[in-house]
One Martini backbone bead per residue (centre of mass of N, CA, C, O) as a GRO file, in nm:
protein
  112
    1UNK     BB    1   1.810   2.875  -4.993
    2UNK     BB    2   2.077   2.713  -4.877
    3UNK     BB    3   2.232   2.418  -4.758
    4UNK     BB    4   2.467   2.603  -4.638
    5UNK     BB    5   2.292   2.722  -4.452
    6UNK     BB    6   2.175   2.781  -4.172
    7UNK     BB    7   1.966   2.643  -3.957
    8UNK     BB    8   1.633   2.709  -3.894
    9UNK     BB    9   1.408   2.769  -3.652
   10UNK     BB   10   1.101   2.773  -3.587
   11UNK     BB   11   0.881   2.990  -3.473
   12UNK     BB   12   0.702   2.947  -3.186
   13UNK     BB   13   0.439   2.940  -3.027
   14UNK     BB   14   0.388   2.919  -2.694
   15UNK     BB   15   0.212   2.679  -2.683
   16UNK     BB   16   0.379   2.483  -2.856
   17UNK     BB   17   0.634   2.496  -2.691
   18UNK     BB   18   0.495   2.386  -2.431
   19UNK     BB   19   0.388   2.129  -2.544
   20UNK     BB   20   0.662   2.008  -2.621
   21UNK     BB   21   0.787   2.017  -2.330
   22UNK     BB   22   0.571   1.830  -2.202
   23UNK     BB   23   0.648   1.586  -2.381
   24UNK     BB   24   0.946   1.559  -2.302
   25UNK     BB   25   0.905   1.533  -1.998
   26UNK     BB   26   0.741   1.275  -2.006
   27UNK     BB   27   0.953   1.104  -2.135
   28UNK     BB   28   1.180   1.145  -1.917
   29UNK     BB   29   1.027   1.036  -1.684
   30UNK     BB   30   0.963   0.761  -1.786
   31UNK     BB   31   1.262   0.680  -1.833
   32UNK     BB   32   1.347   0.715  -1.537
   33UNK     BB   33   1.140   0.518  -1.397
   34UNK     BB   34   1.216   0.258  -1.564
   35UNK     BB   35   1.514   0.259  -1.491
   36UNK     BB   36   1.482   0.242  -1.178
   37UNK     BB   37   1.316  -0.019  -1.180
   38UNK     BB   38   1.527  -0.198  -1.308
   39UNK     BB   39   1.772  -0.137  -1.125
   40UNK     BB   40   1.641  -0.244  -0.861
   41UNK     BB   41   1.598  -0.529  -0.950
   42UNK     BB   42   1.897  -0.591  -1.011
   43UNK     BB   43   2.015  -0.517  -0.732
   44UNK     BB   44   1.860  -0.755  -0.593
   45UNK     BB   45   1.847  -1.014  -0.800
   46UNK     BB   46   2.169  -0.948  -0.959
   47UNK     BB   47   2.380  -0.937  -0.724
   48UNK     BB   48   2.730  -1.013  -0.675
   49UNK     BB   49   2.757  -0.920  -0.362
   50UNK     BB   50   2.447  -1.035  -0.300
   51UNK     BB   51   2.193  -1.194  -0.186
   52UNK     BB   52   1.864  -1.160  -0.164
   53UNK     BB   53   1.854  -1.251   0.132
   54UNK     BB   54   2.070  -1.057   0.240
   55UNK     BB   55   1.916  -0.797   0.156
   56UNK     BB   56   1.653  -0.862   0.309
   57UNK     BB   57   1.781  -0.862   0.585
   58UNK     BB   58   1.892  -0.571   0.571
   59UNK     BB   59   1.599  -0.440   0.543
   60UNK     BB   60   1.407  -0.572   0.720
   61UNK     BB   61   1.114  -0.399   0.818
   62UNK     BB   62   1.115  -0.258   0.512
   63UNK     BB   63   1.061  -0.474   0.288
   64UNK     BB   64   0.757  -0.464   0.230
   65UNK     BB   65   0.736  -0.169   0.151
   66UNK     BB   66   0.938  -0.185  -0.086
   67UNK     BB   67   0.794  -0.418  -0.246
   68UNK     BB   68   0.531  -0.267  -0.283
   69UNK     BB   69   0.623  -0.015  -0.423
   70UNK     BB   70   0.748  -0.161  -0.671
   71UNK     BB   71   0.486  -0.305  -0.758
   72UNK     BB   72   0.320  -0.056  -0.806
   73UNK     BB   73   0.510   0.061  -1.022
   74UNK     BB   74   0.478  -0.184  -1.209
   75UNK     BB   75   0.176  -0.142  -1.250
   76UNK     BB   76   0.188   0.137  -1.375
   77UNK     BB   77   0.379   0.081  -1.607
   78UNK     BB   78   0.192  -0.143  -1.729
   79UNK     BB   79  -0.057   0.043  -1.780
   80UNK     BB   80   0.093   0.219  -1.991
   81UNK     BB   81   0.362   0.006  -2.076
   82UNK     BB   82   0.413  -0.318  -2.073
   83UNK     BB   83   0.696  -0.363  -2.222
   84UNK     BB   84   0.876  -0.223  -1.991
   85UNK     BB   85   0.841  -0.485  -1.778
   86UNK     BB   86   0.923  -0.764  -1.872
   87UNK     BB   87   1.220  -0.795  -1.812
   88UNK     BB   88   1.208  -0.726  -1.515
   89UNK     BB   89   0.997  -0.945  -1.425
   90UNK     BB   90   1.170  -1.189  -1.498
   91UNK     BB   91   1.376  -1.147  -1.236
   92UNK     BB   92   1.168  -1.192  -1.048
   93UNK     BB   93   1.111  -1.339  -0.749
   94UNK     BB   94   1.038  -1.491  -0.473
   95UNK     BB   95   0.818  -1.396  -0.186
   96UNK     BB   96   0.792  -1.323   0.166
   97UNK     BB   97   0.568  -1.189   0.389
   98UNK     BB   98   0.603  -1.051   0.698
   99UNK     BB   99   0.453  -0.932   0.975
  100UNK     BB  100   0.717  -0.741   1.058
  101UNK     BB  101   0.818  -0.654   0.736
  102UNK     BB  102   0.965  -0.871   0.625
  103UNK     BB  103   1.165  -1.061   0.394
  104UNK     BB  104   1.156  -1.371   0.215
  105UNK     BB  105   1.374  -1.588   0.039
  106UNK     BB  106   1.357  -1.856  -0.123
  107UNK     BB  107   1.512  -2.154  -0.152
  108UNK     BB  108   1.670  -2.330  -0.411
  109UNK     BB  109   1.712  -2.622  -0.503
  110UNK     BB  110   1.928  -2.802  -0.653
  111UNK     BB  111   1.983  -2.941  -0.938
  112UNK     BB  112   2.000  -3.290  -1.055
   0.00000   0.00000   0.00000
């Protein structure tokens, strides 16, 4: 066979082909979930269009549920591969869960 001949892929047995597909699916799912986790954190904490408190107010009484869901997702990702959450968790600020389900973001006084 010449290097100029078209490359042929080996014919895999069904079990190996399926195993390879499962591995690829797992990588894709993990990449999508970690991407969404980071995107949502940035959308809330680093959004140039609204402050975190304004967004929290717009979430209303769904805020706590949303924050808890995001926190659980972060815990899951951290338990699988801690380094994928490091940069995202660094941008997450403080929040207070209120009894009515809303979230309050404490304001930080300006540095003097």
